[in-house]
C-alpha positions in Angstrom: -41.2 -40.1 38.1 -37.6 -38.9 38.1 -35.0 -39.3 35.4 -31.2 -39.1 36.0 -29.5 -36.5 33.8 -25.9 -36.6 32.5 -24.5 -33.9 30.2 -21.1 -34.5 28.5 -19.1 -31.8 26.5 -17.5 -33.3 23.5 -14.9 -32.1 21.0 -16.5 -33.9 17.9 -20.3 -34.0 18.1 -20.7 -36.1 15.0 -18.4 -38.8 16.3 -19.9 -38.7 19.8 -23.4 -38.9 18.4 -22.5 -42.0 16.4 -20.9 -43.7 19.4 -23.7 -43.0 21.7 -26.4 -43.9 19.2 -24.6 -47.2 18.8 -24.2 -47.6 22.6 -27.8 -46.9 23.3 -29.3 -48.6 20.2 -31.2 -45.4 19.4 -30.9 -42.1 17.6 -31.0 -38.9 19.6 -34.4 -37.6 20.3 -33.0 -34.0 19.9 -30.2 -33.4 17.4 -28.9 -29.8 16.7 -25.7 -28.6 15.1 -24.1 -28.2 18.6 -26.2 -30.6 20.8 -27.9 -34.0 21.0 -30.0 -35.6 23.6 -31.3 -39.1 24.2 -34.4 -39.6 26.5 -33.9 -43.3 27.4 -36.1 -45.6 29.4 -33.6 -48.4 29.9 -31.7 -47.0 31.6 -34.1 -44.2 32.6 -31.7 -41.3 31.7 -31.7 -37.9 29.9 -28.3 -38.1 28.3 -27.1 -35.0 26.5 -23.9 -34.1 24.7 -22.8 -30.7 23.4 -19.9 -29.1 21.5 -19.9 -25.6 22.7 -16.2 -24.7 23.2 -15.8 -26.2 26.7 -13.2 -28.9 27.4 -14.3 -32.4 26.7 -15.7 -34.4 29.7 -18.4 -34.4 32.3 -20.3 -31.1 32.2 -22.8 -31.7 34.9 -25.3 -34.2 36.3 -28.9 -33.7 37.3 -32.4 -35.0 38.2 -35.2 -34.3 35.8 -38.7 -34.6 37.2 -42.2 -34.8 35.7 -43.8 -31.9 37.5 -43.4 -28.9 39.8 -44.4 -30.9 42.9 -41.4 -33.2 42.4 -39.1 -30.3 41.8 -40.3 -28.6 45.0 -39.7 -31.8 46.9 -36.1 -32.0 45.6 -35.4 -28.4 46.4 -36.9 -28.8 49.8 -34.6 -31.8 50.5 -31.6 -29.8 49.3 -32.5 -26.7 51.4 -33.1 -29.0 54.4 -29.6 -30.3 54.0 -28.3 -26.9 54.0 -27.6 -26.4 50.3 -28.2 -23.1 48.6 -30.0 -23.5 45.3 -28.8 -20.9 42.7 -30.8 -19.7 39.7 -34.0 -21.2 40.9 -36.8 -20.6 38.4 -37.6 -20.5 34.7 -34.8 -20.9 32.3 -34.1 -21.6 28.6 -31.3 -24.2 28.3 -30.4 -27.1 26.0 -33.1 -26.1 23.5 -35.8 -26.4 26.2 -37.9 -24.3 28.7 -37.5 -25.5 32.2 -38.0 -24.6 35.9 -34.6 -25.5 37.5 -32.1 -25.0 40.2 -28.3 -25.6 40.4 -26.3 -26.8 43.3 -22.6 -27.9 43.7 -21.9 -31.2 45.6 -18.9 -31.6 48.0 -16.7 -32.8 45.3 -17.4 -29.6 43.2 -19.7 -31.3 40.6 -22.6 -29.1 39.3 -26.1 -30.7 39.7 -29.1 -29.4 37.9 -32.6 -30.2 39.1 -35.3 -29.5 36.6 -38.8 -29.8 35.2 -39.0 -29.3 31.4 -42.3 -28.0 30.1 -41.5 -26.9 26.6 -39.1 -26.7 23.6 -36.9 -23.7 22.7 -35.4 -22.7 19.4 -32.1 -21.7 21.0 -29.6 -23.4 23.2 -29.9 -20.8 25.9 -27.1 -19.4 28.1 -23.7 -19.1 26.5 -20.6 -20.6 28.0 -19.7 -17.4 30.0 -23.1 -17.3 31.4 -22.9 -21.0 32.4 -19.5 -20.3 34.1 -20.9 -17.3 36.0 -23.9 -19.4 36.9 -21.8 -22.0 38.4 -19.6 -19.3 40.2 -22.9 -18.1 41.8 -23.7 -21.7 42.9 -20.3 -22.1 44.6 -20.6 -18.7 46.3 -24.3 -19.2 47.3 -23.6 -22.7 48.6 -20.7 -21.5 50.7 -18.4 -23.9 48.8 -15.4 -21.8 49.4 -13.5 -18.8 48.1 -11.7 -18.4 44.9 -8.9 -21.0 44.5 -10.5 -23.6 46.7 -11.0 -27.2 45.3 -14.7 -26.6 45.2 -14.3 -24.0 42.5 -14.0 -25.2 38.9 -10.7 -24.3 37.1 -12.3 -22.0 34.6 -13.9 -20.0 37.4 -10.5 -19.7 39.4 -8.8 -18.7 36.2 -11.2 -15.7 35.6 -11.9 -14.7 39.2 -10.3 -11.5 40.7 -7.1 -12.4 42.5 -7.9 -12.8 46.2 -11.5 -11.8 45.8 -14.6 -13.9 46.5 -16.9 -12.7 43.9 -18.4 -13.6 40.6 -15.7 -13.7 38.0 -15.2 -10.9 35.6 -15.1 -11.8 31.8 -13.6 -9.8 29.1 
C-alpha cells in the first residue's frame, strides 16, 4: 500500500510541531532536535518537517511504499514515461534507512520514491548534499541547463556561470 509523503522546511521546529500536532490530533511518531514526522492513516500520509537551514516552505513530495516490488513498479512507470531516476538505491535520510530514487516533475518539484526498512541514528545527507542530489536529478532528467525554470534557485546560485554541471560548493 502506498502512502503520500510531504516534507516541509520550517524556521521554528517547536512552533511547527505544535501546530501540526494540533492539526493532525497526534504527536509526531518521530521527534528529533531538527526533524519531526507523522505517519498518519487519515489521511494516509508521511508528513515530515525539518529545520536544517533551508528556506521555509515545501521541500519535496514523495510516495512511500511498503516493499521493493512496489518501488520497482513506480520506478518502471517513471522510466517508461521517460524520466531519469537519480540516486536510485540505498540511502540514509531523515533518520531512516531506505531504498529510494529522486525525480523532478515538469514544474521543478523534487519527488522522492522510497521504501523504508529501518531506523538511523543520524539525519543523513547535509543540505549541500541534498542540493547536489537535486542538481543531479535535473541534469539526469534533462530538465534543462543552469538558469532554466526547472532548476531550483539554490542550484542556479551555486552553479558555474554558463556551465551545465553539478554546482560547486565552497
